[in-house]
C-alpha positions in Angstrom: 9.6 12.2 -11.0 10.6 11.0 -7.5 9.2 9.4 -4.4 8.8 11.5 -1.3 6.9 11.4 1.9 3.8 13.6 1.6 4.5 17.2 2.6 1.3 19.3 2.6 3.4 22.5 2.3 5.1 21.3 -0.9 2.7 18.8 -2.6 -0.5 19.8 -4.4 -3.1 17.5 -2.8 -6.1 19.5 -4.1 -5.0 19.0 -7.7 -4.9 15.2 -7.5 -7.7 13.3 -9.3 -7.5 9.6 -9.8 -11.2 9.3 -10.8 -12.2 7.6 -7.5 -13.8 10.0 -5.0 -12.8 8.0 -1.9 -9.1 8.0 -2.9 -9.2 11.7 -3.9 -10.9 12.6 -0.6 -8.5 10.7 1.5 -5.5 12.4 0.0 -7.1 15.9 0.1 -8.9 15.7 3.5 -7.6 12.9 5.8 -4.0 12.0 4.9 -2.5 14.9 6.8 -4.5 14.1 9.9 -3.6 10.4 9.8 0.1 11.4 9.4 0.0 13.8 12.3 -1.7 11.1 14.5 1.1 8.6 13.6 -1.4 6.3 12.0 0.1 6.1 8.5 2.8 7.3 6.2 1.8 8.5 2.8 4.3 8.3 -0.1 3.9 10.4 -3.2 5.4 10.0 -6.6 5.7 13.6 -7.7 6.8 15.9 -10.5 7.8 18.9 -8.5 4.6 19.8 -6.5 2.3 17.8 -8.7 1.3 14.4 -7.3 1.3 11.7 -10.0 0.4 8.9 -7.6 0.4 8.0 -3.9 0.2 5.1 -1.5 -0.2 4.7 2.3 1.4 2.2 4.6 0.5 1.4 8.2 1.2 -1.2 10.8 -1.4 -3.9 10.9 -2.1 -7.4 12.4 -4.0 -10.3 10.9 -5.6 -13.1 12.7 -3.6 -16.3 12.3 -6.7 -18.3 11.3 -7.3 -16.0 8.3 -3.9 -16.7 6.8 -2.8 -19.4 4.4 -1.0 -22.3 6.3 2.4 -21.4 4.8 2.2 -17.9 6.4 0.9 -19.0 9.9 4.2 -18.4 11.7 4.5 -19.2 15.3 1.8 -19.8 18.0 0.6 -16.2 18.0 -3.1 -15.4 17.3 -2.3 -12.0 15.7 0.6 -11.7 13.3 2.4 -8.5 12.1 2.0 -7.1 8.6 2.1 -3.7 6.9 -1.1 -2.7 5.3 -1.1 -0.9 1.9 -4.1 1.3 2.8 -4.5 3.1 -0.5 -2.8 3.3 -3.8 -3.9 5.7 -6.6 -2.6 7.3 -9.8 -3.8 10.7 -11.1 -5.8 10.4 -14.3 -3.3 12.4 -16.3 -0.6 9.8 -15.4 -2.7 6.6 -15.8 -1.6 4.0 -18.3 2.1 4.8 -17.9 3.0 2.0 -15.4 3.0 4.3 -12.4 0.8 1.9 -10.4 3.5 -0.8 -10.8 6.2 1.7 -9.8 4.1 2.7 -6.7 3.6 -0.9 -5.5 7.2 -1.9 -6.1 8.3 1.1 -4.0 5.9 0.0 -1.3 7.4 -3.4 -1.4 10.9 -2.0 -1.0 9.8 0.0 2.0 8.1 -3.0 3.5 11.2 -5.2 2.9 13.4 -2.6 4.5 11.1 -2.3 7.6 11.1 -6.1 7.8 14.9 -5.9 8.2 14.4 -3.7 11.3 11.2 -5.1 12.9 9.1 -8.3 12.6 6.8 -8.1 9.6 5.5 -11.2 7.7 4.4 -9.3 4.6 1.9 -6.9 3.2 -1.9 -6.9 3.4 -4.2 -4.9 1.0 -7.9 -4.4 0.9 -8.7 -4.0 -2.8 -11.5 -1.6 -3.6 -13.1 -3.9 -6.2 -12.3 -6.9 -8.3 -10.4 -4.9 -10.8 -8.0 -3.7 -8.1 -7.8 -7.3 -6.7 -6.7 -8.5 -10.1 -4.0 -5.8 -10.2 -2.6 -7.0 -6.8 -2.8 -10.6 -7.8 -0.5 -9.9 -10.7 2.2 -9.2 -8.1 1.5 -12.5 -6.3 -1.0 -11.4 -3.7 -3.3 -14.1 -2.6 -6.8 -13.7 -1.2 -7.4 -14.3 2.5 -10.1 -16.7 3.7 -13.3 -15.0 4.8 -12.6 -11.7 3.0 -12.9 -11.7 -0.7 -11.1 -8.4 -1.3 -8.4 -8.7 1.4 -5.2 -10.0 0.0 -1.8 -11.0 1.4 1.8 -11.1 0.1 4.5 -12.6 2.3 8.0 -11.0 2.5 9.5 -14.0 0.8 7.4 -13.3 -2.3 8.5 -9.6 -2.2 12.1 -10.8 -2.0 11.6 -12.8 -5.2 10.0 -9.9 -7.0 12.6 -7.3 -5.9 15.7 -9.5 -6.4 
């Protein structure tokens, strides 16, 4: 299996089923449009044309007041982050640690981008408490005022990846 950018001509989007309708629908119906519009990049972990899992990354900003004090860098009201928009593993591949592999790959891309442009870390909007627990295992912390929005600073990613 390998990581690639989603290519609708090569990857079987219709065959993907993670068990969550919203995540299946996004990959099947909206991912290509978002990519064409320049709104996101979708990365797939694939076995030939078969998509075992995917995640999306986009630019994002967060209000300074919503961040923990240690992350409130500079005087700016809005601070730059990447947002992990979606992350899902096909049912057939669940339970094999691919969710961990997907998020670690997303961290590596985020850290690489941070070396080129200003990014303070990654934001994620967990779908539910179970997903929030998954992200918290990697060091994500909840933002104030949004129970399922979590943040992970670049410095925490550095520690995880090194």
